[in-house]
All heavy atoms as an XYZ file, in Angstrom:
774
protein
N      97.975     51.556    -62.185
C      97.800     52.058    -63.443
C      98.637     53.356    -63.641
O      98.626     54.169    -62.777
C      96.311     52.457    -63.678
C      96.114     53.122    -64.999
C      95.429     51.213    -63.527
N      99.435     53.364    -64.709
C     100.233     54.507    -64.953
C      99.457     55.540    -65.766
O      98.753     55.174    -66.708
C     101.479     54.142    -65.771
C     102.408     53.243    -64.998
O     102.443     53.372    -63.773
N     103.181     52.400    -65.671
N      99.547     56.808    -65.359
C      98.906     57.838    -66.067
C      99.820     58.383    -67.190
O     101.012     58.577    -66.999
C      98.581     58.989    -65.132
C      97.496     58.644    -64.075
N      96.210     58.496    -64.391
C      97.645     58.328    -62.826
C      95.542     58.102    -63.332
N      96.391     58.019    -62.323
N      99.241     58.531    -68.373
C      99.973     59.009    -69.466
C     100.054     60.608    -69.431
O     101.053     61.202    -69.729
C      99.396     58.574    -70.806
C      99.452     57.042    -70.907
C     100.092     59.200    -72.035
C      98.755     56.411    -72.090
N      98.890     61.222    -69.132
C      98.824     62.645    -69.103
C      98.838     63.176    -67.705
O      98.435     62.502    -66.771
C      97.528     63.078    -69.834
C      97.485     62.642    -71.304
C      96.626     61.628    -71.694
C      98.217     63.336    -72.191
C      96.596     61.211    -72.978
C      98.148     62.916    -73.544
C      97.376     61.908    -73.913
N      99.362     64.420    -67.536
C      99.377     65.051    -66.299
C      97.997     65.324    -65.816
O      97.133     65.645    -66.652
C     100.212     66.277    -66.324
C      99.741     67.321    -67.215
C      98.833     68.330    -66.736
C     100.117     67.463    -68.520
C      98.428     69.354    -67.546
C      99.598     68.438    -69.370
C      98.796     69.352    -68.875
O      98.290     70.373    -69.712
N      97.694     65.413    -64.525
C      96.383     65.763    -64.114
C      96.056     67.181    -64.309
O      96.836     68.071    -64.192
C      96.433     65.471    -62.508
C      97.831     65.501    -62.182
C      98.617     65.045    -63.457
N      94.808     67.430    -64.793
C      94.377     68.795    -65.013
C      94.133     69.482    -63.705
O      93.425     69.034    -62.866
C      93.101     68.801    -65.911
C      93.378     68.056    -67.197
C      92.575     70.158    -66.156
C      94.350     68.645    -68.100
N      94.748     70.637    -63.559
C      94.545     71.432    -62.326
C      93.697     72.635    -62.482
O      93.294     73.287    -61.538
C      95.957     71.859    -61.707
C      96.747     70.648    -61.276
C      96.725     72.719    -62.680
N      93.364     72.962    -63.743
C      92.469     74.066    -64.006
C      91.299     73.556    -64.828
O      91.360     72.461    -65.329
C      93.249     75.164    -64.742
C      93.835     74.759    -66.111
O      93.937     73.544    -66.258
O      94.184     75.626    -66.842
N      90.229     74.373    -64.933
C      89.150     73.887    -65.717
C      89.554     73.646    -67.213
O      90.416     74.272    -67.750
C      88.119     75.050    -65.673
C      88.505     75.805    -64.487
C      89.966     75.580    -64.264
N      88.914     72.635    -67.834
C      89.351     72.227    -69.151
C      88.707     72.937    -70.252
O      88.966     72.685    -71.389
N      87.873     73.949    -70.055
C      87.194     74.620    -71.104
C      87.791     76.081    -71.228
O      87.776     76.802    -70.294
C      85.721     74.781    -70.884
C      84.971     75.329    -72.068
C      84.709     74.518    -73.157
C      84.678     76.629    -72.149
C      84.014     74.968    -74.269
C      84.012     77.185    -73.272
C      83.670     76.338    -74.291
N      88.342     76.396    -72.331
C      88.677     75.581    -73.539
C      90.050     74.862    -73.262
O      90.780     75.218    -72.331
C      88.923     76.606    -74.600
C      89.324     77.872    -73.933
C      88.603     77.810    -72.596
N      90.316     73.841    -73.997
C      91.579     73.064    -73.894
C      92.771     73.966    -74.210
O      92.885     74.497    -75.294
C      91.411     71.892    -74.824
O      92.735     71.274    -74.998
N      93.606     74.085    -73.206
C      94.877     74.836    -73.410
C      95.736     74.208    -74.494
O      96.353     74.893    -75.328
C      95.643     74.988    -72.147
C      94.916     75.716    -71.058
O      94.062     76.547    -71.393
N      95.174     75.430    -69.793
N      95.801     72.909    -74.466
C      96.597     72.183    -75.447
C      96.149     72.369    -76.868
O      96.931     72.678    -77.795
C      96.533     70.661    -75.184
O      96.889     70.435    -73.801
C      97.443     69.855    -76.050
N      94.821     72.368    -77.067
C      94.309     72.650    -78.415
C      94.536     74.093    -78.810
O      94.937     74.364    -79.992
C      92.755     72.350    -78.408
O      92.511     71.035    -78.154
N      94.341     75.003    -77.889
C      94.546     76.444    -78.291
C      96.027     76.656    -78.742
O      96.226     77.344    -79.737
C      94.157     77.271    -77.090
N      96.960     76.185    -78.008
C      98.378     76.442    -78.282
C      98.765     75.717    -79.607
O      99.411     76.300    -80.399
C      99.264     75.956    -77.072
C      99.043     76.787    -75.879
C     100.713     76.013    -77.518
C      99.347     78.265    -76.012
N      98.414     74.464    -79.704
C      98.835     73.718    -80.885
C      98.218     74.245    -82.201
O      98.862     74.357    -83.187
C      98.538     72.200    -80.774
O      97.190     71.973    -80.495
C      99.431     71.567    -79.708
N      96.914     74.622    -82.120
C      96.255     75.151    -83.266
C      96.703     76.522    -83.562
O      96.803     76.960    -84.777
C      94.736     75.095    -83.152
C      94.180     73.764    -83.568
C      93.948     72.791    -82.626
C      93.828     73.512    -84.868
C      93.442     71.510    -82.996
C      93.350     72.305    -85.243
C      93.151     71.288    -84.294
N      97.038     77.372    -82.586
C      97.613     78.695    -82.795
C      98.992     78.617    -83.529
O      99.215     79.319    -84.467
C      97.753     79.495    -81.556
N      99.778     77.714    -83.064
C     101.128     77.563    -83.667
C     101.046     77.024    -85.064
O     101.675     77.446    -86.005
C     101.989     76.542    -82.853
N     100.117     75.994    -85.287
C      99.958     75.475    -86.650
C      99.376     76.559    -87.596
O      99.806     76.584    -88.716
C      99.064     74.238    -86.601
N      98.451     77.308    -87.103
C      97.859     78.364    -87.963
C      98.913     79.485    -88.312
O      98.956     79.937    -89.426
C      96.669     79.021    -87.238
O      95.703     77.965    -87.036
C      96.030     80.045    -88.132
N      99.722     79.835    -87.347
C     100.762     80.810    -87.592
C     101.770     80.285    -88.646
O     102.137     81.043    -89.519
C     101.486     81.158    -86.285
N     102.177     79.069    -88.535
C     103.022     78.471    -89.522
C     102.360     78.390    -90.897
O     102.942     78.664    -91.954
C     103.574     77.151    -89.060
C     104.452     77.321    -87.784
C     104.352     76.442    -90.186
C     104.838     76.034    -87.083
N     101.088     77.973    -90.858
C     100.357     77.793    -92.150
C     100.183     79.124    -92.878
O     100.213     79.175    -94.088
C      99.034     77.217    -91.877
C      98.140     76.934    -93.045
C      98.332     75.907    -93.880
C      97.087     77.724    -93.487
N      97.402     75.982    -94.937
C      96.609     77.073    -94.696
C      96.394     78.811    -93.013
C      95.509     77.537    -95.407
C      95.347     79.317    -93.792
C      94.949     78.721    -94.901
N     100.087     80.202    -92.118
C      99.947     81.534    -92.760
C     101.195     81.963    -93.458
O     101.121     82.769    -94.441
C      99.490     82.630    -91.764
C      98.024     82.389    -91.321
C      97.682     83.366    -90.195
O      98.486     83.966    -89.542
N      96.337     83.513    -89.963
N     102.329     81.486    -93.053
C     103.591     81.825    -93.665
C     103.993     80.872    -94.717
O     104.453     81.238    -95.779
C     104.687     81.915    -92.596
C     104.529     82.936    -91.563
C     104.724     84.338    -92.026
N     106.191     84.518    -92.348
C     106.693     85.591    -92.751
N     105.910     86.635    -92.907
N     107.989     85.730    -92.976
N     103.846     79.563    -94.500
C     104.213     78.475    -95.422
C     103.091     77.368    -95.413
O     102.905     76.684    -94.382
C     105.553     77.828    -94.912
O     106.535     78.868    -94.713
C     106.080     76.877    -95.955
N     102.409     77.326    -96.479
C     101.208     76.440    -96.576
C     101.600     74.912    -96.364
O     100.991     74.197    -95.649
C     100.492     76.579    -97.863
C     100.000     77.977    -98.145
C      98.794     78.310    -97.211
N      98.506     79.784    -97.510
C      97.370     80.308    -97.061
N      96.513     79.599    -96.438
N      97.118     81.582    -97.353
N     102.675     74.489    -97.074
C     102.984     73.065    -96.965
C     103.457     72.644    -95.612
O     103.079     71.650    -95.035
C     104.157     72.730    -97.982
C     103.632     72.782    -99.461
C     104.733     72.347   -100.399
C     104.241     72.475   -101.821
N     105.283     72.029   -102.771
N     104.329     73.450    -95.023
C     104.849     73.148    -93.655
C     103.671     73.282    -92.627
O     103.547     72.478    -91.771
C     105.952     74.069    -93.251
C     106.538     73.850    -91.892
C     107.164     72.443    -91.799
C     107.662     74.821    -91.636
N     102.821     74.279    -92.835
C     101.649     74.432    -91.984
C     100.734     73.238    -91.999
O     100.142     72.794    -91.006
N     100.541     72.637    -93.257
C      99.665     71.471    -93.341
C     100.239     70.343    -92.568
O      99.517     69.516    -91.948
C      99.512     71.125    -94.782
N     101.600     70.215    -92.544
C     102.282     69.125    -91.828
C     102.114     69.334    -90.339
O     101.981     68.362    -89.590
C     103.703     69.027    -92.197
C     104.004     68.438    -93.583
C     105.518     68.575    -93.902
C     103.530     67.041    -93.649
N     102.192     70.556    -89.935
C     102.127     70.871    -88.515
C     100.681     70.649    -87.945
O     100.516     70.398    -86.789
C     102.654     72.290    -88.153
C     102.530     72.694    -86.725
C     104.129     72.353    -88.656
N      99.679     70.810    -88.858
C      98.319     70.573    -88.412
C      98.039     69.158    -88.037
O      97.123     68.861    -87.271
C      97.336     71.060    -89.505
C      96.839     72.385    -89.349
C      97.178     73.415    -90.210
C      96.044     72.731    -88.276
C      96.750     74.650    -90.112
C      95.618     74.009    -88.079
C      95.893     74.965    -89.050
N      98.872     68.225    -88.566
C      98.658     66.806    -88.199
C      98.857     66.556    -86.739
O      97.997     66.018    -86.071
C      99.564     65.890    -89.108
C      99.094     65.969    -90.521
C      99.508     64.425    -88.585
C     100.052     65.366    -91.555
N     100.008     66.932    -86.099
C     100.141     66.715    -84.640
C      99.151     67.647    -83.854
O      98.758     67.312    -82.750
C     101.578     67.039    -84.302
C     102.154     67.694    -85.558
C     101.257     67.345    -86.681
N      98.846     68.813    -84.477
C      97.942     69.691    -83.731
C      96.508     69.034    -83.631
O      95.798     69.314    -82.690
C      97.798     71.027    -84.554
N      96.193     68.205    -84.526
C      94.888     67.492    -84.488
C      95.035     66.226    -83.667
O      94.103     65.905    -82.805
C      94.429     67.143    -85.948
C      94.086     68.428    -86.687
C      93.230     66.209    -85.852
C      93.786     68.251    -88.128
N      96.117     65.519    -83.767
C      96.297     64.243    -83.041
C      96.466     64.424    -81.540
O      95.986     63.579    -80.787
C      97.491     63.464    -83.646
C      97.284     62.964    -85.054
C      98.516     62.279    -85.565
C      96.119     62.010    -85.139
N      97.146     65.462    -81.137
C      97.426     65.647    -79.742
C      96.069     65.857    -78.937
O      95.887     65.131    -77.926
C      98.355     66.804    -79.498
C      98.799     66.980    -78.104
S      99.949     68.290    -78.083
C     100.599     68.200    -76.507
N      95.203     66.747    -79.326
C      93.955     66.834    -78.565
C      93.051     65.565    -78.692
O      92.371     65.198    -77.786
C      93.273     68.023    -79.188
C      94.334     68.787    -79.791
C      95.348     67.806    -80.234
N      93.186     64.913    -79.877
C      92.350     63.645    -80.028
C      92.875     62.566    -79.044
O      92.089     61.768    -78.531
C      92.425     63.163    -81.459
C      91.593     63.986    -82.417
C      91.728     63.420    -83.861
C      90.172     64.040    -82.021
N      94.169     62.543    -78.814
C      94.712     61.594    -77.810
C      94.159     61.918    -76.467
O      93.833     60.964    -75.682
C      96.250     61.670    -77.871
N      94.086     63.108    -76.075
C      93.519     63.528    -74.743
C      92.059     63.295    -74.685
O      91.507     62.958    -73.639
C      93.870     64.983    -74.451
C      95.356     65.180    -74.225
C      95.624     66.456    -73.481
C      97.075     66.542    -73.082
N      97.331     67.551    -72.137
N      91.371     63.349    -75.815
C      89.965     63.020    -75.851
C      89.800     61.461    -75.662
O      88.912     61.093    -74.898
C      89.348     63.482    -77.195
C      87.909     63.054    -77.394
C      87.038     63.885    -76.475
C      87.502     63.343    -78.817
N      90.646     60.738    -76.288
C      90.609     59.297    -76.186
C      90.933     58.881    -74.684
O      90.327     57.848    -74.209
C      91.619     58.725    -77.124
C      91.666     57.179    -77.048
C      90.606     56.390    -77.593
C      92.774     56.523    -76.475
C      90.684     54.999    -77.530
C      92.791     55.155    -76.338
C      91.765     54.360    -76.948
O      91.794     53.030    -76.787
N      91.797     59.562    -74.053
C      92.170     59.270    -72.666
C      91.207     59.885    -71.674
O      91.410     59.723    -70.529
C      93.612     59.800    -72.343
N      90.125     60.465    -72.172
C      89.081     61.038    -71.328
C      89.555     62.163    -70.449
O      89.079     62.412    -69.338
C      88.358     60.052    -70.492
N      90.525     62.915    -70.945
C      91.039     64.136    -70.236
C      90.148     65.329    -70.574
O      89.872     66.172    -69.734
C      92.540     64.403    -70.545
C      92.998     65.659    -69.831
C      93.360     63.217    -70.122
N      89.756     65.451    -71.830
C      88.927     66.584    -72.295
C      87.610     66.108    -72.899
O      87.550     64.973    -73.417
C      89.669     67.428    -73.363
C      90.801     68.186    -72.834
C      92.076     68.060    -73.407
C      90.659     69.103    -71.777
C      93.140     68.821    -72.856
C      91.713     69.838    -71.287
C      92.941     69.717    -71.828
O      94.007     70.451    -71.410
N      86.669     66.962    -72.931
C      85.403     66.749    -73.686
C      85.636     67.237    -75.128
O      86.430     68.164    -75.287
C      84.290     67.519    -73.029
C      83.837     66.874    -71.749
C      84.094     67.585    -70.521
C      83.178     65.726    -71.634
C      83.767     67.117    -69.338
C      82.742     65.175    -70.427
C      83.062     65.904    -69.209
O      82.715     65.366    -68.014
N      84.778     66.834    -76.068
C      84.936     67.316    -77.442
C      84.763     68.829    -77.535
O      85.397     69.559    -78.279
C      83.839     66.568    -78.215
C      83.642     65.322    -77.446
C      83.887     65.691    -75.993
N      83.805     69.402    -76.736
C      83.604     70.808    -76.779
C      84.822     71.612    -76.294
O      85.089     72.715    -76.799
C      82.334     71.222    -75.902
O      82.543     70.757    -74.587
N      85.562     71.070    -75.310
C      86.802     71.716    -74.841
C      87.783     71.803    -76.001
O      88.431     72.821    -76.161
C      87.433     70.845    -73.741
C      86.517     70.754    -72.486
O      85.599     71.522    -72.354
O      86.824     69.795    -71.673
N      87.965     70.696    -76.739
C      88.894     70.689    -77.850
C      88.438     71.652    -78.968
O      89.311     72.362    -79.511
C      89.073     69.258    -78.331
C      89.709     68.344    -77.290
C      89.846     69.224    -79.653
C      89.747     66.951    -77.561
N      87.193     71.613    -79.359
C      86.707     72.471    -80.441
C      86.785     73.929    -80.061
O      87.234     74.806    -80.866
C      85.289     72.145    -80.767
C      85.084     70.745    -81.477
C      83.624     70.509    -81.658
C      85.821     70.726    -82.809
N      86.549     74.289    -78.828
C      86.646     75.676    -78.395
C      88.101     76.129    -78.347
O      88.444     77.203    -78.724
C      85.946     75.852    -76.970
N      88.987     75.250    -77.863
C      90.404     75.598    -77.815
C      90.963     75.717    -79.257
O      91.796     76.652    -79.476
N      90.541     74.877    -80.131
C      91.011     74.967    -81.554
C      90.550     76.289    -82.142
O      91.345     76.980    -82.838
C      90.544     73.774    -82.332
N      89.271     76.555    -82.013
C      88.708     77.774    -82.566
C      89.449     79.020    -81.971
O      89.820     80.030    -82.713
C      87.257     77.860    -82.304
C      86.509     79.055    -82.925
C      86.601     79.096    -84.459
C      85.046     79.057    -82.506
N      89.660     79.013    -80.668
C      90.373     80.174    -80.017
C      91.811     80.304    -80.508
O      92.255     81.378    -80.768
C      90.379     79.885    -78.490
C      91.027     81.002    -77.641
C      90.197     82.290    -77.765
C      91.077     80.583    -76.256
N      92.513     79.124    -80.683
C      93.884     79.281    -81.199
C      93.935     79.707    -82.628
O      94.749     80.600    -82.973
N      93.075     79.266    -83.502
C      93.040     79.699    -84.845
C      92.701     81.149    -84.951
O      93.351     81.928    -85.709
C      92.045     78.824    -85.714
C      92.619     77.378    -85.792
C      91.764     79.477    -87.066
C      91.617     76.437    -86.366
N      91.663     81.620    -84.240
C      91.300     83.045    -84.327
C      92.346     83.912    -83.760
O      92.609     85.014    -84.235
C      89.971     83.216    -83.609
C      88.773     82.603    -84.286
C      87.545     82.797    -83.342
C      88.529     83.233    -85.618
N      93.043     83.475    -82.669
C      94.124     84.316    -82.073
C      95.273     84.462    -83.065
O      95.783     85.550    -83.273
C      94.647     83.652    -80.835
O      93.496     83.554    -79.886
C      95.797     84.509    -80.186
N      95.735     83.324    -83.703
C      96.799     83.437    -84.662
C      96.401     84.267    -85.856
O      97.227     85.092    -86.350
C      97.208     82.019    -85.136
N      95.178     84.164    -86.344
C      94.733     84.991    -87.446
C      94.698     86.461    -87.085
O      95.150     87.327    -87.860
C      93.299     84.519    -87.920
C      92.849     85.275    -89.126
C      93.296     84.984    -90.388
C      91.890     86.278    -89.002
C      92.818     85.702    -91.523
C      91.468     87.033    -90.041
C      91.863     86.708    -91.287
O      91.429     87.378    -92.370
N      94.183     86.773    -85.873
C      94.111     88.154    -85.424
C      95.544     88.800    -85.360
O      95.694     89.898    -85.733
C      93.422     88.212    -84.073
C      93.394     89.597    -83.410
C      92.555     90.554    -83.889
C      94.320     89.797    -82.402
C      92.528     91.766    -83.223
C      94.289     91.068    -81.721
C      93.423     92.035    -82.229
N      96.401     88.108    -84.789
C      97.799     88.607    -84.587
C      98.451     88.774    -85.992
O      99.109     89.826    -86.252
C      98.688     87.678    -83.706
C      98.155     87.789    -82.272
C     100.085     88.019    -83.797
C      98.780     86.776    -81.320
N      98.310     87.809    -86.882
C      98.932     87.938    -88.181
C      98.356     89.002    -89.070
O      99.052     89.719    -89.752
C      98.844     86.537    -88.901
C      99.600     86.487    -90.173
C     101.009     86.346    -90.176
C      98.958     86.459    -91.391
C     101.688     86.202    -91.294
C      99.702     86.395    -92.571
C     101.055     86.247    -92.514
O     101.802     86.153    -93.659
N      97.044     89.141    -89.036
C      96.358     90.095    -89.955
C      96.189     91.481    -89.363
O      96.129     92.480    -90.141
C      94.992     89.563    -90.374
C      95.104     88.348    -91.216
C      95.709     88.643    -92.582
C      95.628     87.402    -93.455
N      96.157     87.591    -94.752
N      96.121     91.650    -88.084
C      95.746     92.935    -87.545
C      96.923     93.519    -86.631
O      97.298     94.596    -86.876
C      94.467     92.876    -86.647
C      93.283     92.433    -87.558
C      94.170     94.100    -85.904
C      91.996     92.117    -86.893
N      97.476     92.705    -85.782
C      98.528     93.266    -84.838
C      99.860     93.422    -85.614
O     100.512     94.458    -85.496
C      98.650     92.303    -83.633
C      99.842     92.738    -82.822
C      97.362     92.278    -82.870
N     100.321     92.437    -86.398
C     101.622     92.523    -87.012
C     101.732     93.718    -88.013
O     102.772     94.309    -88.067
C     102.036     91.228    -87.629
C     102.386     90.200    -86.564
S     103.548     90.756    -85.284
C     104.971     90.908    -86.254
N     100.717     93.950    -88.811
C     100.853     95.123    -89.755
C     101.014     96.423    -88.971
O     101.692     97.357    -89.415
C      99.579     95.065    -90.554
C      99.129     93.685    -90.566
C      99.522     93.129    -89.193
N     100.376     96.517    -87.796
C     100.464     97.749    -87.058
C     101.778     97.893    -86.251
O     102.393     98.846    -86.252
C      99.269     97.846    -86.096
C      99.368     99.074    -85.202
C      97.948     97.968    -86.957
N     102.177     96.732    -85.557
C     103.317     96.768    -84.738
C     104.538     96.149    -85.310
O     105.589     96.059    -84.609
C     102.921     96.002    -83.417
C     101.843     96.636    -82.576
C     101.590     95.783    -81.310
C     102.204     98.069    -82.136
N     104.475     95.731    -86.531
C     105.633     95.006    -87.116
C     106.860     95.920    -87.276
O     108.002     95.513    -86.825
N     106.717     97.132    -87.736
C     107.889     97.987    -87.907
C     108.459     98.448    -86.546
O     109.689     98.447    -86.399
C     107.479     99.172    -88.750
C     107.218     98.768    -90.167
C     107.180     99.902    -91.180
C     106.687     99.564    -92.464
N     107.512     98.812    -93.302
N     107.638     98.873    -85.558
C     108.249     99.242    -84.295
C     108.959     98.079    -83.603
O     109.977     98.239    -82.977
C     107.068     99.668    -83.412
C     106.044    100.124    -84.396
C     106.257     99.230    -85.605
N     108.460     96.874    -83.732
C     109.100     95.667    -83.171
C     110.419     95.447    -83.901
O     111.489     95.165    -83.321
C     108.216     94.442    -83.257
C     107.037     94.655    -82.284
C     108.966     93.180    -82.892
C     105.924     93.573    -82.400
N     110.466     95.535    -85.202
C     111.723     95.338    -85.964
C     112.717     96.435    -85.564
O     113.921     96.135    -85.418
C     111.438     95.447    -87.421
C     110.713     94.235    -87.979
O     110.712     93.197    -87.311
O     110.161     94.396    -89.044
N     112.282     97.691    -85.389
C     113.176     98.751    -84.971
C     113.743     98.435    -83.614
O     114.957     98.628    -83.319
C     112.440    100.093    -85.015
C     113.251    101.272    -84.511
C     114.411    101.549    -85.468
C     112.357    102.498    -84.458
N     112.934     98.038    -82.642
C     113.349     97.716    -81.360
C     114.395     96.608    -81.332
O     115.395     96.675    -80.658
C     112.106     97.406    -80.421
N     114.127     95.564    -82.087
C     115.103     94.431    -82.081
C     116.453     94.902    -82.786
O     117.481     94.396    -82.394
C     114.519     93.193    -82.800
C     113.733     92.331    -81.907
C     112.331     92.278    -82.045
C     114.355     91.606    -80.939
C     111.612     91.478    -81.189
C     113.588     90.794    -80.062
C     112.249     90.714    -80.204
N     116.332     95.732    -83.778
C     117.666     96.179    -84.387
C     118.412     96.983    -83.399
O     119.662     96.900    -83.335
C     117.329     96.978    -85.629
O     116.689     98.182    -85.428
N     117.735     97.804    -82.594
C     118.471     98.576    -81.565
C     119.030     97.653    -80.495
O     120.167     97.783    -80.087
C     117.471     99.614    -80.915
C     117.212    100.647    -81.950
C     118.140    100.196    -79.683
C     116.094    101.661    -81.516
N     118.238     96.625    -80.091
C     118.725     95.656    -79.069
C     119.945     94.951    -79.636
O     120.850     94.637    -78.807
C     117.606     94.670    -78.734
C     116.459     95.337    -77.954
C     115.192     94.730    -77.955
C     116.602     96.492    -77.151
C     114.159     95.239    -77.226
C     115.611     96.995    -76.438
C     114.324     96.404    -76.509
N     119.918     94.568    -80.927
C     121.047     93.802    -81.449
C     122.345     94.697    -81.447
O     123.371     94.227    -81.195
C     120.788     93.414    -82.877
C     119.863     92.189    -82.950
C     119.678     91.650    -84.335
N     118.594     90.760    -84.415
C     117.460     90.958    -84.923
N     117.227     92.184    -85.577
N     116.470     90.126    -85.004
N     122.165     95.975    -81.782
C     123.281     96.860    -81.796
C     123.861     97.090    -80.359
O     125.035     97.255    -80.192
C     122.927     98.242    -82.335
C     122.756     98.163    -83.867
C     122.415     99.521    -84.462
C     122.193     99.305    -85.951
N     121.694    100.462    -86.544
N     122.946     97.023    -79.370
C     123.382     97.136    -78.000
C     123.765     95.775    -77.349
O     124.057     95.643    -76.183
C     122.303     97.741    -77.178
C     121.910     99.181    -77.490
C     120.677     99.606    -76.687
C     123.049    100.132    -77.247
N     123.741     94.737    -78.228
C     124.117     93.363    -77.753
C     123.164     92.838    -76.660
O     123.533     92.115    -75.786
C     125.554     93.291    -77.242
S     126.734     93.650    -78.564
N     121.898     93.207    -76.751
C     120.886     92.780    -75.862
C     119.965     91.692    -76.409
O     119.163     91.119    -75.655
C     119.983     94.007    -75.368
C     120.728     95.040    -74.607
C     119.814     96.198    -74.327
C     121.294     94.494    -73.294
N     120.005     91.520    -77.693
C     119.142     90.534    -78.359
C     119.946     89.634    -79.272
O     120.935     89.917    -79.828
C     118.004     91.189    -79.177
């Protein structure tokens, strides 16, 4: 039997795959609603495929999705307004020094 998914070497709660895909989809959705809606499709299908393959439990996927969505929202609404200008300044300095 060929395995489709890599073996899980760490505990599955919460699902790392769900957290990353939902965080990325939420970050894109906060900037561009139409593109974000399109990115949510694979973000939903990927964890469902792992659920179908019995790699994760439903609670693992739901917790990972919730964690990813909350993380992206927290960064977009709280962290970026505070650190946005210093980060922009640092990158402009790095560009002038040919480091970025």
